[in-house]
C-alpha positions as CSV (number, residue, x, y, z in Angstrom):
1,X,-18.7,-4.1,-10.0
2,X,-17.4,-7.6,-10.6
3,X,-14.0,-8.0,-13.2
4,X,-13.1,-10.4,-15.5
5,X,-9.8,-10.1,-16.5
6,X,-8.6,-13.1,-19.1
7,X,-5.1,-13.6,-20.1
8,X,-3.9,-15.1,-22.7
9,X,-0.9,-15.4,-26.0
10,X,-2.5,-14.4,-29.5
11,X,-5.9,-13.9,-30.1
12,X,-7.9,-16.3,-29.1
13,X,-12.5,-15.8,-28.5
14,X,-13.6,-15.0,-25.2
15,X,-16.8,-15.8,-23.3
16,X,-18.5,-13.2,-26.1
17,X,-22.0,-13.9,-25.2
18,X,-21.4,-13.5,-21.1
19,X,-19.1,-9.5,-21.8
20,X,-22.5,-8.8,-24.0
21,X,-25.3,-9.6,-21.4
22,X,-23.5,-8.3,-18.8
23,X,-21.6,-6.1,-19.8
24,X,-22.9,-3.2,-18.1
25,X,-22.3,-5.6,-15.0
26,X,-18.9,-6.6,-15.2
27,X,-16.1,-4.8,-16.6
28,X,-13.4,-6.9,-18.8
29,X,-9.9,-6.8,-19.2
30,X,-8.6,-9.5,-22.0
31,X,-4.4,-8.8,-21.9
32,X,-2.4,-10.7,-24.5
33,X,0.9,-12.0,-23.8
34,X,1.6,-11.3,-26.6
35,X,2.0,-7.6,-26.4
36,X,3.6,-4.5,-24.8
37,X,1.0,-4.6,-21.6
38,X,0.0,-1.4,-19.7
39,X,1.3,-1.1,-16.3
40,X,-2.3,-2.0,-14.5
41,X,-2.6,-5.1,-17.4
42,X,1.5,-5.8,-16.0
43,X,0.0,-5.9,-11.9
44,X,-2.7,-8.5,-12.6
45,X,0.2,-10.9,-14.5
46,X,2.6,-9.6,-11.7
47,X,0.0,-10.7,-9.1
48,X,-2.0,-13.5,-10.7
49,X,-0.3,-15.0,-13.8
50,X,1.0,-18.6,-12.5
51,X,2.6,-18.9,-16.5
52,X,-0.5,-21.4,-18.0
53,X,-1.8,-20.7,-20.9
54,X,-5.3,-19.3,-21.0
55,X,-6.1,-18.0,-18.0
56,X,-9.4,-16.7,-16.5
57,X,-9.4,-14.4,-13.2
58,X,-12.5,-12.7,-11.7
59,X,-12.1,-9.6,-9.0
60,X,-15.2,-8.8,-6.5
61,X,-15.4,-4.9,-6.5
62,X,-12.3,-5.0,-4.1
63,X,-10.2,-6.6,-6.3
64,X,-10.4,-9.6,-3.9
65,X,-9.9,-12.9,-6.9
66,X,-13.7,-15.4,-6.8
67,X,-11.9,-16.8,-9.1
68,X,-9.0,-17.8,-10.4
69,X,-7.4,-21.2,-12.3
70,X,-5.8,-21.3,-16.1
71,X,-7.5,-23.4,-18.8
72,X,-10.8,-23.7,-20.1
73,X,-13.7,-22.8,-17.9
74,X,-16.9,-23.4,-18.6
75,X,-19.1,-19.9,-19.0
76,X,-21.9,-20.9,-16.4
77,X,-19.4,-20.7,-14.1
78,X,-18.4,-17.5,-14.8
79,X,-22.1,-16.5,-15.2
80,X,-23.1,-18.4,-11.4
81,X,-20.4,-16.0,-10.5
82,X,-21.4,-12.8,-12.5
83,X,-24.7,-13.3,-10.6
84,X,-23.5,-13.7,-7.3
85,X,-21.2,-11.3,-7.4
86,X,-24.7,-9.0,-8.8
87,X,-26.7,-10.0,-5.8
88,X,-24.5,-8.6,-3.2
């Protein structure tokens, strides 16, 4: 299962259409830096977040990053990652 992590500040929309489409295949974690985080969320922030909002991280089933970039990302790029990961 792919794990998609979106790190953001405040309440911003995300690629909801992808989450709805792949919800049975993708575990989505949204981390809002303005609220208290769980230990698991804090570990993801510590390991991957580099100080820029927003930050999109897609991990494979083995917690290896498939995508790890700050800034806006075209949802087609993330969807392609989901599809390729599901085929493996």
